[in-house]
C-alpha positions as CSV (number, residue, x, y, z in Angstrom):
1,M,190.9,-76.4,69.5
2,A,187.4,-75.2,70.5
3,A,186.3,-71.8,69.1
4,F,186.4,-70.0,72.6
5,E,186.8,-66.1,72.9
6,G,187.9,-65.9,69.2
7,E,186.9,-67.8,66.2
8,S,183.2,-67.3,65.3
9,V,180.9,-69.2,62.9
10,K,178.1,-67.2,61.5
11,P,174.9,-69.1,60.5
12,M,174.3,-69.2,56.8
13,A,170.7,-69.9,57.0
14,P,168.0,-70.2,59.8
15,T,168.2,-73.4,61.6
16,I,165.6,-74.9,63.8
17,Y,166.2,-78.0,65.9
18,S,163.8,-80.0,67.9
19,P,164.6,-83.5,69.3
20,F,160.9,-84.0,69.7
21,D,160.3,-83.9,66.0
22,P,159.5,-87.6,64.7
23,E,161.7,-87.0,61.8
24,V,164.7,-86.0,64.1
25,H,164.1,-88.7,66.5
26,A,164.1,-91.4,63.7
27,D,167.4,-90.1,62.2
28,P,169.0,-87.0,63.9
29,Y,172.3,-87.0,62.1
30,P,171.3,-85.0,58.9
31,H,169.9,-82.4,61.5
32,Y,173.1,-82.4,63.4
33,R,175.0,-81.8,60.3
34,E,172.9,-78.6,59.5
35,L,173.5,-77.4,63.1
36,R,177.2,-78.1,62.9
37,E,177.6,-76.3,59.5
38,H,175.3,-73.2,60.1
39,D,174.5,-72.7,63.7
40,P,176.9,-74.7,66.0
41,V,175.7,-72.8,69.1
42,H,172.1,-73.0,68.5
43,R,169.4,-71.3,70.7
44,S,166.5,-73.9,71.0
45,E,162.8,-73.0,71.4
46,V,162.9,-74.3,75.0
47,D,165.6,-72.1,76.3
48,L,168.4,-74.5,75.9
49,W,171.7,-73.9,74.1
50,I,172.6,-76.7,71.5
51,L,176.3,-77.3,70.9
52,T,177.3,-79.6,68.1
53,R,180.9,-79.2,67.3
54,Y,183.3,-82.0,68.6
55,D,186.0,-79.6,69.9
56,D,183.4,-77.4,71.7
57,I,181.8,-80.5,73.4
58,A,185.1,-82.2,74.2
59,T,186.4,-79.0,75.9
60,L,183.3,-78.2,77.7
61,L,182.9,-81.6,79.3
62,R,186.2,-80.9,81.1
63,D,185.6,-77.2,81.8
64,P,185.3,-76.6,85.6
65,R,183.2,-73.5,84.7
66,L,180.4,-75.9,83.8
67,G,178.5,-77.9,86.3
68,H,175.9,-80.5,86.8
69,E,174.7,-79.5,90.3
70,V,171.0,-80.0,90.1
71,T,168.3,-81.8,91.9
72,Q,167.0,-84.4,89.6
73,G,163.8,-85.8,90.8
74,F,160.0,-85.6,91.0
75,A,157.5,-84.6,93.6
76,G,153.9,-85.7,94.1
77,E,151.4,-86.3,96.8
78,G,153.4,-89.3,98.1
79,G,156.5,-87.4,98.7
80,S,159.6,-86.7,96.8
81,A,161.8,-89.0,94.6
82,D,165.1,-87.1,94.3
83,W,168.2,-88.6,92.9
84,E,171.2,-87.6,95.3
85,S,173.6,-89.4,93.0
86,M,177.0,-88.5,91.7
87,L,175.5,-88.0,88.3
88,F,174.0,-84.7,89.4
89,R,176.7,-83.4,91.6
90,D,179.7,-81.3,91.3
91,P,183.1,-81.5,93.3
92,P,183.7,-81.8,96.2
93,A,180.6,-83.9,96.6
94,H,181.1,-85.7,93.2
95,T,184.6,-86.4,94.0
96,R,183.8,-88.1,97.4
97,L,180.9,-90.0,95.8
98,R,182.7,-91.3,92.9
99,S,185.7,-92.2,94.9
100,L,183.4,-94.3,97.3
101,V,181.6,-96.0,94.5
102,S,184.8,-96.8,92.5
103,K,186.1,-98.8,95.5
104,A,183.3,-101.3,95.0
105,F,183.3,-101.2,91.2
106,T,186.8,-102.4,90.7
107,P,188.4,-104.0,87.4
108,R,188.7,-107.2,89.5
109,V,185.1,-107.2,90.2
110,L,184.1,-106.5,86.6
111,E,186.4,-109.1,85.2
112,S,184.9,-111.7,87.4
113,L,181.6,-111.2,85.5
114,R,183.0,-112.3,82.1
115,T,182.2,-116.0,82.4
116,R,178.5,-115.2,83.6
117,I,178.2,-112.7,80.6
118,D,179.4,-115.3,78.1
119,N,177.1,-118.0,79.7
120,I,174.0,-115.8,79.4
121,V,174.9,-114.9,75.6
122,D,175.5,-118.4,74.8
123,D,172.2,-119.7,76.1
124,A,170.3,-116.9,74.3
125,L,172.1,-117.8,71.0
126,G,171.4,-121.4,71.4
127,V,167.7,-120.7,71.6
128,A,168.0,-118.4,68.5
129,R,169.9,-121.2,66.7
130,E,166.9,-123.6,67.4
131,N,164.3,-121.0,66.3
132,G,166.1,-119.4,63.3
133,T,165.1,-115.9,64.6
134,M,165.5,-113.7,67.7
135,D,164.6,-110.3,68.9
136,V,168.1,-109.1,69.9
137,I,166.6,-106.4,72.1
138,G,164.0,-108.5,74.0
139,D,165.9,-111.7,74.1
140,L,169.4,-110.5,74.8
141,A,170.4,-106.9,74.7
142,F,167.8,-105.8,77.5
143,P,168.0,-108.9,79.7
144,L,171.5,-109.3,79.7
145,P,172.8,-106.1,81.3
146,A,169.7,-106.0,83.7
147,T,170.5,-109.6,84.7
148,V,174.1,-108.8,85.3
149,I,173.5,-105.7,87.4
150,S,170.8,-107.5,89.3
151,E,173.2,-110.3,90.2
152,M,175.9,-107.8,90.9
153,L,173.6,-106.2,93.5
154,G,172.6,-109.5,94.9
155,L,168.9,-108.9,94.1
156,P,166.6,-112.1,94.4
157,V,165.9,-113.7,91.1
158,E,162.2,-113.5,91.5
159,D,162.4,-109.7,91.7
160,H,164.5,-109.1,88.6
161,Q,161.5,-108.6,86.2
162,Q,160.0,-106.1,88.5
163,C,163.3,-104.2,88.8
164,R,163.6,-103.9,85.1
165,R,160.0,-102.5,84.7
166,W,160.9,-99.9,87.5
167,A,164.3,-99.1,85.8
168,T,162.6,-98.6,82.3
169,S,160.3,-96.1,83.6
170,A,162.8,-94.4,85.7
171,T,165.2,-93.7,82.8
172,R,162.6,-91.5,81.2
173,S,163.6,-89.0,84.0
174,L,167.0,-88.4,82.1
175,D,165.1,-86.7,79.2
176,P,165.3,-82.9,79.3
177,L,161.4,-82.4,79.2
178,V,158.7,-84.7,80.6
179,D,154.9,-84.2,80.3
180,D,152.6,-84.5,83.4
181,R,151.4,-88.0,82.6
182,L,154.7,-89.5,82.1
183,M,156.0,-87.5,85.2
184,D,153.4,-89.3,87.3
185,E,154.5,-92.7,86.0
186,I,158.1,-91.9,86.6
187,F,157.4,-90.7,90.1
188,L,155.5,-93.7,91.1
189,S,158.4,-95.9,89.7
190,L,161.0,-94.0,91.5
191,I,159.2,-94.3,94.7
192,E,158.5,-98.0,94.6
193,F,162.1,-98.7,93.3
194,R,163.6,-96.5,96.0
195,Q,161.6,-98.3,98.8
196,Y,162.6,-101.8,97.4
197,L,166.3,-100.9,97.3
198,S,166.1,-99.5,100.8
199,E,164.7,-102.7,102.0
200,Q,167.4,-104.6,100.4
201,V,170.1,-102.4,101.9
202,E,168.6,-102.9,105.4
203,R,168.8,-106.6,104.9
204,R,172.5,-106.4,103.9
205,R,173.3,-104.3,106.9
206,A,171.8,-107.1,109.1
207,Q,173.3,-109.9,107.0
208,P,176.3,-109.0,104.6
209,G,176.8,-110.9,101.5
210,E,179.3,-111.2,98.6
211,D,177.5,-108.6,96.5
212,L,177.7,-105.0,95.3
213,I,175.3,-103.5,97.8
214,T,177.3,-105.0,100.8
215,A,180.6,-103.6,99.1
216,L,178.9,-100.1,98.8
217,I,177.7,-100.2,102.4
218,A,181.3,-100.9,103.5
219,A,183.1,-98.5,101.1
220,E,184.9,-95.9,103.0
221,E,187.2,-92.9,102.0
222,Q,189.0,-90.9,104.7
223,G,186.7,-91.9,107.4
224,E,183.4,-91.3,105.3
225,R,180.8,-93.6,103.9
226,L,177.8,-93.1,101.7
227,S,174.7,-92.0,103.6
228,H,171.5,-94.1,103.2
229,E,170.0,-91.6,100.7
230,E,173.3,-91.5,98.8
231,L,173.5,-95.2,98.7
232,I,169.9,-95.6,97.5
233,S,170.5,-92.9,94.7
234,T,173.8,-94.6,93.7
235,L,172.0,-98.1,93.3
236,L,169.3,-96.3,91.3
237,L,171.9,-94.9,88.9
238,L,173.9,-98.0,88.6
239,F,170.8,-100.1,87.7
240,T,169.0,-97.7,85.4
241,A,171.7,-95.8,83.5
242,G,174.1,-99.0,83.4
243,H,171.7,-101.3,81.7
244,E,170.2,-98.7,79.4
245,T,173.5,-97.8,77.9
246,A,174.6,-101.4,77.2
247,T,171.2,-102.3,75.8
248,N,171.3,-99.4,73.3
249,L,175.0,-100.0,72.4
250,I,174.2,-103.7,71.3
251,G,171.0,-102.8,69.4
252,N,172.5,-99.7,67.6
253,G,175.7,-101.4,66.9
254,L,174.1,-104.6,65.4
255,L,171.6,-102.5,63.4
256,A,174.6,-100.5,61.9
257,L,176.4,-103.6,61.0
258,L,173.4,-105.1,59.3
259,R,173.0,-102.1,57.3
260,N,176.5,-102.2,56.4
261,P,177.2,-105.7,55.4
262,D,180.6,-105.0,54.1
263,Q,181.7,-104.0,57.7
264,L,180.0,-107.0,59.1
265,R,181.9,-109.2,56.9
266,R,185.1,-107.6,57.9
267,L,184.5,-108.4,61.5
268,K,183.7,-111.9,60.6
269,E,186.8,-112.4,58.6
270,D,189.0,-110.6,61.2
271,P,187.9,-111.1,64.8
272,G,190.8,-109.0,65.9
273,L,188.8,-105.9,64.6
274,M,186.2,-106.4,67.2
275,R,187.8,-104.1,69.8
276,P,188.3,-101.1,67.5
277,G,185.2,-101.9,65.7
278,L,183.1,-101.5,68.9
279,E,184.5,-98.0,69.5
280,E,183.4,-97.3,65.9
281,L,180.1,-98.4,66.7
282,L,179.9,-96.2,69.8
283,R,181.0,-93.3,67.6
284,Y,178.5,-94.0,64.7
285,D,175.2,-94.2,66.7
286,S,175.8,-93.3,70.4
287,P,173.7,-94.8,73.1
288,V,173.6,-91.5,74.8
289,Q,172.8,-88.5,72.4
290,F,173.7,-85.6,74.6
291,V,174.4,-84.3,78.1
292,I,173.4,-81.2,79.9
293,R,175.6,-78.8,81.7
294,I,174.9,-75.4,83.5
295,A,177.2,-72.5,83.5
296,K,178.6,-71.8,87.0
297,E,180.1,-68.5,85.8
298,P,180.4,-66.5,82.6
299,I,181.9,-68.2,79.6
300,T,182.1,-67.5,75.9
301,V,181.9,-70.1,73.0
302,R,182.2,-68.9,69.4
303,E,181.4,-65.3,70.3
304,Q,178.2,-66.4,72.3
305,N,178.3,-65.1,75.9
306,F,176.8,-67.4,78.4
307,V,176.0,-66.2,82.1
308,R,175.6,-68.2,85.4
309,G,172.6,-70.4,85.1
310,D,172.6,-70.9,81.3
311,S,171.9,-74.5,80.3
312,M,173.9,-76.2,77.5
313,L,172.9,-79.3,75.7
314,L,176.2,-80.9,74.4
315,V,175.1,-83.1,71.6
316,I,177.4,-86.0,71.8
317,G,175.7,-87.6,68.7
318,A,176.6,-84.6,66.8
319,G,180.2,-84.3,67.9
320,N,180.8,-87.9,67.0
321,R,180.0,-87.2,63.3
322,D,182.0,-84.0,63.1
323,P,184.2,-84.1,59.9
324,E,186.7,-81.8,61.6
325,Q,187.5,-84.7,63.9
326,F,186.7,-87.9,61.8
327,A,187.2,-88.4,58.1
328,D,184.1,-89.4,56.3
329,P,182.1,-89.4,59.5
330,D,178.8,-90.6,58.3
331,S,180.4,-93.8,57.0
332,L,180.9,-96.9,59.3
333,D,184.5,-98.2,59.2
334,V,185.3,-100.8,61.9
335,G,189.0,-100.4,61.1
336,R,189.0,-96.7,61.8
337,K,192.1,-95.6,63.8
338,S,192.3,-93.4,66.9
339,I,188.6,-93.0,67.7
340,K,188.2,-90.6,70.4
341,H,184.5,-90.6,70.6
342,L,182.5,-88.8,73.1
343,S,179.9,-91.5,73.7
344,F,180.9,-92.1,77.4
345,G,181.1,-88.5,78.2
346,G,184.3,-86.9,79.5
347,G,186.0,-85.3,82.4
348,I,184.9,-86.1,85.9
349,H,181.5,-87.6,84.8
350,F,183.1,-90.2,82.5
351,C,180.9,-93.1,82.5
352,L,181.8,-95.4,85.5
353,G,180.1,-98.4,83.8
354,S,182.0,-98.1,80.5
355,V,184.2,-101.1,81.0
356,L,181.1,-103.4,81.6
357,A,179.0,-102.0,78.8
358,R,182.0,-102.7,76.4
359,M,182.3,-106.3,77.9
360,E,178.6,-107.0,77.3
361,A,178.4,-105.6,73.9
362,Q,181.6,-107.5,72.7
363,A,180.1,-110.7,74.0
364,V,176.7,-110.4,72.2
365,L,178.1,-108.9,69.0
366,G,181.2,-111.2,68.9
367,G,178.9,-114.2,69.7
368,L,176.4,-113.4,66.9
369,I,179.1,-112.8,64.3
370,S,181.3,-116.0,65.3
371,Q,178.3,-118.4,65.7
372,F,176.2,-117.6,62.7
373,D,177.1,-117.5,59.0
374,E,174.2,-115.6,58.2
375,L,172.6,-112.6,60.0
376,E,169.9,-110.4,58.4
377,L,167.1,-108.1,59.5
378,A,163.6,-109.9,59.7
379,T,161.9,-106.5,59.1
380,D,162.4,-103.0,57.9
381,D,159.7,-101.8,60.2
382,L,161.9,-100.6,63.0
383,R,160.9,-98.2,65.8
384,W,162.9,-96.2,68.2
385,R,162.1,-96.0,71.9
386,P,160.4,-92.6,72.8
387,H,163.6,-91.6,74.9
388,I,164.9,-88.2,73.5
389,N,168.3,-88.6,75.2
390,L,168.8,-92.4,75.3
391,R,168.9,-93.7,71.7
392,G,167.7,-97.2,71.3
393,L,165.4,-99.4,69.5
394,E,162.1,-101.0,70.9
395,S,162.9,-104.3,69.1
396,L,165.5,-105.8,66.5
397,P,164.0,-108.9,64.9
398,I,166.7,-110.9,63.0
399,R,167.0,-114.2,61.2
400,V,169.9,-116.3,61.8
401,G,171.5,-119.2,59.9
């Protein structure tokens, strides 16, 4: 149980945590360990409360006293670029939006994508077989989910590359702090992407198709439909957050396996371990490192009193390595049982695209492991993308044989 209104953990030593520190960015897990052990409810330098214990995070993700009702967006001379999506809404608005979107994002729709995903993966692995090398991020982990969501939305093939560029910039808005230069870049990308999606929506209204945009336009719940602004923001969310999570899951997961060749060998010898193994990869190095929640009313966690408006950073990456929840948490074990990780969040904001992300990651990792006898890193000089929240590699060059 989480330590609410009772148990306390006193810090044994001063602890300072900054996700912007390059050392923390490269490998946050030793720093998470210090926070969990000595200061699990940590006051940061930027007036955010950092929580790192699994039980606290799992409980708070489902606590109705915490909300996410914020306006996420940017303003500039050209106007505003707010995201009116369910990601930043609380009930009852969130309940209505999620219900409408779920009607178009059904298991049947997702399952119909499996063959297309497998074909994209097979084509990329065929090129890798000829070359003997590949950049897993640039050649597959990034284009696969971006292509799949583009095709789901029915976007013209010639626009896919531009949409990827817009989405890559837009995802930086999910970081907790953004400097002025980057804010301008994000703002312009959001404005252009929103305008483009708005044009696509108007085309579907005039000429419906067999795609997700048409399905979202038609989705209805108790006589209500998505407004135009809600629809555009939902499309933005599906494109940006959706493909980013899958990309990072594939890259982080493969890197973990390459650095733990005994676990890679286990998956090769027993393909039945791929499904639980994927959950372990999600736990071991989460594609999303934290979520932010805001206190809507007073709440106490480990004798720390929070008031309305206090912001809490729930560090999923730290909770996933909590020894109170997972035995030997810093070790990768693809046969680990009952992996209740936090990587897709929890409660009403549980990731709507989790099924698709798992499907894409399983196709890539399973394909690499089954089709190649040898997989190894082509370089040790790996760089993490500048995102603070979304943890992923810029590239992952490997040799295959």
